[in-house]
C-alpha positions in Angstrom: 14.7 3.2 32.1 15.2 -0.4 31.3 13.5 0.1 28.0 16.1 2.7 27.0 19.0 0.6 28.2 17.9 -2.2 25.9 17.3 0.2 23.1 20.8 1.5 23.2 22.2 -2.0 23.5 20.4 -3.0 20.3 21.8 0.1 18.5 25.3 -1.0 19.7 24.8 -4.5 18.5 23.4 -3.3 15.2 26.4 -1.1 14.6 28.9 -3.8 15.7 27.5 -6.6 13.6 25.4 -5.3 10.7 27.8 -2.5 9.8 31.2 -3.7 11.2 30.7 -7.5 11.0 32.7 -8.3 14.2 33.1 -11.7 15.7 30.6 -13.3 18.1 27.6 -12.4 16.0 25.5 -15.5 16.7 26.2 -15.5 20.5 25.3 -11.8 20.7 22.1 -12.4 18.6 20.7 -15.1 20.9 21.7 -13.2 24.0 19.6 -10.3 22.7 16.8 -12.7 22.2 17.1 -14.0 25.7 17.0 -10.4 27.1 13.8 -9.6 25.3 12.3 -12.9 26.5 13.1 -12.2 30.1 11.9 -8.5 29.9 8.5 -9.7 28.7 8.4 -12.9 30.8 9.2 -11.3 34.1 7.0 -8.2 33.8 4.4 -7.6 36.6 1.0 -6.3 35.6 2.4 -4.4 32.5 0.2 -4.2 29.4 -3.5 -3.6 29.0 -4.4 -7.0 27.6 -2.0 -8.6 30.0 -4.2 -7.5 32.9 -7.2 -9.2 31.1 -5.2 -12.4 30.7 -4.2 -12.3 34.3 -7.8 -12.1 35.3 -8.9 -15.1 33.2 -5.8 -17.0 34.2 -7.4 -17.7 37.5 -10.4 -19.3 35.8 -8.4 -21.8 33.7 -7.7 -25.1 35.6 -4.4 -27.0 35.6 -4.0 -29.4 32.7 -5.9 -32.7 33.2 -5.4 -35.5 30.6 -9.0 -36.6 31.2 -10.4 -33.2 30.2 -8.1 -31.8 27.5 -10.5 -29.3 26.0 -12.5 -27.9 29.0 -15.3 -25.4 28.5 -14.8 -22.5 30.9 -17.4 -19.8 31.6 -16.0 -16.3 31.5 -13.0 -17.1 29.2 -13.2 -16.0 25.6 -10.2 -17.7 24.2 -9.3 -20.4 21.7 -8.4 -23.9 22.9 -4.8 -23.5 22.0 -4.4 -20.6 24.5 -6.4 -22.5 27.2 -4.2 -25.6 26.8 -1.0 -23.5 26.9 -2.2 -21.8 30.1 -3.3 -25.1 31.7 0.1 -26.7 30.8 2.0 -23.7 32.3 0.1 -24.3 35.6 1.9 -27.7 35.8 5.1 -25.7 36.2 3.6 -23.2 38.6 0.4 -21.4 39.4 1.7 -17.8 38.7 0.9 -16.0 35.5 4.5 -15.2 34.8 5.0 -18.8 33.7 2.6 -18.2 30.9 4.3 -14.9 30.1 7.7 -16.7 29.9 6.5 -19.4 27.6 4.6 -17.0 25.4 7.6 -14.6 25.2 10.0 -17.4 24.5 7.8 -18.7 21.6 7.2 -15.3 20.1 10.7 -13.9 20.3 12.4 -17.1 19.2 10.0 -17.1 16.2 10.8 -13.5 15.3 14.6 -14.0 15.7 14.5 -17.2 13.7 12.5 -15.5 11.0 14.9 -12.5 10.7 17.9 -14.8 10.6 16.3 -17.0 8.0 15.4 -14.3 5.5 18.1 -11.5 5.9 21.8 -11.0 6.7 21.0 -7.8 8.5 19.1 -9.4 11.3 20.4 -7.1 14.1 18.8 -4.1 12.4 15.6 -6.2 12.1 15.7 -6.8 15.9 16.2 -3.1 16.5 13.2 -2.2 14.3 11.2 -5.0 15.9 11.9 -3.6 19.3 10.9 -0.1 18.2 7.8 -1.0 16.1 6.2 -4.2 17.4 7.9 -5.8 20.5 5.7 -4.2 23.2 2.5 -4.8 21.2 3.2 -8.4 20.5 4.6 -9.3 23.9 2.5 -7.1 26.2 -0.9 -6.9 24.4 -1.9 -9.4 21.7 -0.6 -12.5 23.5 -2.8 -15.0 21.7 -2.5 -13.5 18.3 1.2 -13.2 18.6 1.4 -16.9 19.1 -0.6 -17.4 15.9 1.8 -15.0 14.1 4.8 -17.0 15.4 3.5 -20.3 14.0 2.9 -18.5 10.7 6.5 -17.2 10.6 8.1 -20.4 11.7 6.3 -22.9 9.5 3.6 -21.5 7.2 5.8 -19.1 5.3 8.4 -21.8 4.7 5.7 -24.2 3.3 4.2 -21.4 1.2 7.6 -20.6 -0.4 8.1 -24.4 -1.1 4.6 -24.7 -2.5 3.8 -27.4 0.0 0.2 -26.3 0.3 -1.1 -29.3 2.4 1.5 -28.6 5.1 0.7 -24.9 4.8 -3.0 -25.4 5.5 -2.3 -27.8 8.3 -0.1 -25.2 9.9 -2.9 -22.7 9.5 -5.2 -25.0 11.4 -2.7 -25.0 14.3 -2.4 -21.2 14.0 -6.2 -20.9 14.3 -6.1 -22.8 17.6 -4.5 -19.7 19.1 -6.4 -16.9 17.4 -9.4 -17.0 15.1 -8.0 -14.1 13.0 -5.7 -16.7 11.3 -8.7 -17.7 9.2 -7.6 -15.0 6.8 -4.4 -16.9 6.1 -6.4 -19.4 4.1 -6.5 -17.0 1.2 -2.8 -15.9 1.4 -1.5 -18.5 -1.2 -4.0 -17.1 -3.8 -3.1 -13.5 -2.9 0.6 -14.2 -2.9 0.5 -15.8 -6.4 -1.6 -12.9 -7.7 0.8 -10.1 -6.5 3.8 -12.2 -7.4 2.8 -12.5 -11.1 1.0 -9.2 -11.6 3.0 -6.0 -12.3 0.0 -3.8 -11.5 -0.1 -0.3 -10.0 -0.9 -1.5 -6.5 -0.8 2.1 -5.1 -3.8 3.0 -7.3 -5.6 -0.3 -6.5 -5.1 0.1 -2.7 -6.0 3.8 -2.8 -9.3 3.1 -4.6 -10.1 0.3 -2.1 -9.3 2.6 0.9 -11.4 5.6 -0.4 -14.3 3.3 -1.4 -14.2 1.8 2.1 -14.5 5.2 3.7 -17.8 5.8 1.9 -19.1 2.3 2.3 -18.2 1.9 6.0 -21.5 3.3 7.5 -23.6 1.2 5.1 -21.4 -1.9 5.8 -21.7 -1.4 9.6 -25.5 -1.1 9.4 -25.7 -4.3 7.3 -23.6 -6.2 9.8 -25.8 -5.0 12.7 -29.0 -5.6 10.8 -28.0 -9.2 10.0 -26.7 -9.8 13.5 -23.4 -11.1 12.1 -21.2 -9.8 14.9 -20.6 -10.9 18.5 -19.8 -8.6 21.4 -16.2 -9.3 20.8 -16.4 -7.8 17.2 -19.0 -5.3 18.0 -16.6 -2.9 19.7 -14.8 -2.4 16.3 -18.1 -1.0 14.9 -17.9 1.8 17.4 -14.5 3.1 16.0 -15.1 6.6 14.7 -11.8 8.0 13.3 -11.2 11.7 12.7 -10.0 13.1 9.4 -6.4 13.0 10.8 -7.0 9.3 11.9 -8.1 8.4 8.4 -5.1 10.1 6.8 -2.8 8.4 9.2 -4.4 5.1 8.5 -3.8 5.5 4.8 -0.2 6.5 5.4 0.6 3.7 7.8 -1.4 0.9 6.3 -1.2 1.6 2.5 1.4 4.2 1.6 4.2 3.1 3.9 4.2 -0.6 2.9 4.1 0.3 -0.8 7.0 2.7 -0.5 9.0 0.1 1.3 7.9 -2.4 -1.4 9.2 0.0 -4.1 12.7 0.2 -2.5 12.8 -3.5 -1.6 12.1 -4.3 -5.2 15.3 -2.5 -6.1 17.3 -4.8 -3.7 15.4 -7.8 -5.0 14.0 -8.8 -1.6 12.2 -12.1 -2.0 9.8 -11.2 0.8 8.7 -7.9 -0.8 5.4 -9.3 -2.2 4.0 -9.7 1.4 4.2 -5.9 1.6 1.6 -5.7 -1.2 -0.6 -8.1 0.8 -0.1 -5.9 3.8 -1.2 -2.9 1.8 -4.3 -4.6 0.3 -5.4 -5.7 3.8 -4.5 -2.3 5.2 -6.7 -0.6 2.5 -9.6 -2.8 3.7 -9.4 -1.3 7.2 -11.4 1.7 6.0 -14.3 -0.6 5.4 -14.2 -2.5 8.7 -11.6 -1.5 11.3 -11.2 -5.1 12.6 -9.1 -5.8 9.4 -6.1 -4.0 11.1 -5.8 -7.1 13.3 -4.9 -9.2 10.1 -2.0 -6.8 9.4 -0.2 -8.2 12.4 0.7 -11.3 10.4 2.6 -9.2 7.9 4.2 -6.7 10.2 7.4 -8.8 10.4 7.8 -8.5 6.6 7.5 -4.7 6.9 10.2 -4.7 9.6 12.5 -7.0 7.7 12.4 -4.9 4.5 12.7 -1.5 6.4 15.8 -2.9 8.0 17.2 -4.0 4.6 16.6 -0.6 3.1 18.1 1.1 6.2 21.4 -0.9 6.1 21.8 -0.8 2.3 21.2 3.0 2.2 23.7 3.7 4.9 26.3 1.3 3.6 26.1 3.1 0.2 26.2 6.6 1.7 29.3 8.6 2.5 31.0 7.6 5.7 30.9 11.2 7.1 27.1 11.4 6.8 26.4 7.8 7.8 25.9 8.5 11.5 23.7 11.5 10.9 21.5 9.6 8.4 21.2 6.6 10.7 20.1 8.9 13.6 17.5 10.6 11.5 16.2 7.3 10.1 15.9 5.6 13.6 14.3 8.7 15.2 11.8 8.8 12.3 10.9 5.1 12.9 10.7 5.7 16.7 8.3 8.7 16.4 6.3 7.4 13.4 5.5 4.0 14.8 5.0 5.1 18.4 2.8 8.2 17.9 -0.2 6.3 19.0 1.2 5.8 22.5 0.5 9.5 23.1 -3.2 9.1 22.3 -5.5 9.8 25.2 -7.2 6.6 26.5 -9.0 8.3 29.4 -10.2 11.8 28.7 -11.3 12.5 32.3 -7.8 12.2 33.6 -5.8 12.8 30.4 -4.2 9.4 30.7 -2.2 8.3 27.6 -1.7 4.9 25.9 1.9 4.7 27.1 0.6 4.2 30.6 -0.1 0.6 29.7 3.7 0.0 29.3 5.3 2.7 31.4 6.6 2.4 34.1 7.9 -1.2 34.0 7.7 -3.4 37.0 9.0 -7.0 37.4 8.0 -9.9 39.5 11.2 -9.2 41.5 9.8 -5.8 42.4 6.1 -6.3 42.1 4.4 -2.9 42.2 0.8 -2.0 41.1 0.7 1.1 39.0 -2.5 3.0 39.9 -2.8 4.8 36.6 -2.6 1.5 34.6 -5.0 -0.2 36.9 -7.5 2.7 36.6 -7.4 2.7 32.8 -7.8 -1.1 32.8 -10.9 -1.0 35.1 -12.6 1.9 33.4 -11.9 1.6 29.7 
């Protein structure tokens, strides 16, 4: 139930400050940030990848100045994550210290990003909570730290055309997740989409369709050349149904370009990142691991969806505003969370949402048998 309490609290804050502009805006904003930090930081064995990180946490030693970059058998993680974990052990041996530090960095980064680039930042937080919060705070812990550095520093340097600082920040980002290597080409892509007035829907659709046909050949080539590790090999096993391929096109290509179209109307300066989102999203049909790169641009999708949401409602008739907002929010909730109802264990019909529901905290530490079973057997 705590998830729903926070959901309704964020709706209340959104209405109070983005639509009514009442006093106490900044205080309420950072209190909301603190709530989300504590929710993630004090969770107990909640999240599929969280359980993996808890397991490897035991293998990482406490920070030792004489051995800053230790090699640890059984831990497949970048040195940035290992160092963060070892430093957290100086505070305490429990994993929740790592969770608190990670959640603080990620949520402060998102909240700072929203406040920096839009005046409708409460709506951004609401959409962030609906679309990305649980995934970024409960699952992709290392990559979300990389995304946070990208949001806090890299974007600013890119906008200011300080490319040396941009690439230095990307090096730091790669210390937490290797997927950040893609960010090396972002300045080139950004300048391309910023200057070209091309039909990106046609371009991305062609890339997506071609990828569907070339995917089997591409996978065989990767396997034949031995270019993948065990870590990446799992992505070769993904075999999407027709419905999955259609949903992939809608979610990764069509949606960001629709948002881009409306964001262009409101002259959103961050709208060009939506085209980059769609270009990368179109490439997921060729190799499914590319969907991990989309995580770096999800905040821009959230920011521009929130912008459109508020602008449309503010310009609608007051008597239909509540109805329209309910429909819009419900659509976002259902559309972005349909995957949590996907079956992850066919033998017992366990669903994806079992990774996050029910919620347990360190103050009431309970082991959920369903979540533990899925983690051990999938």
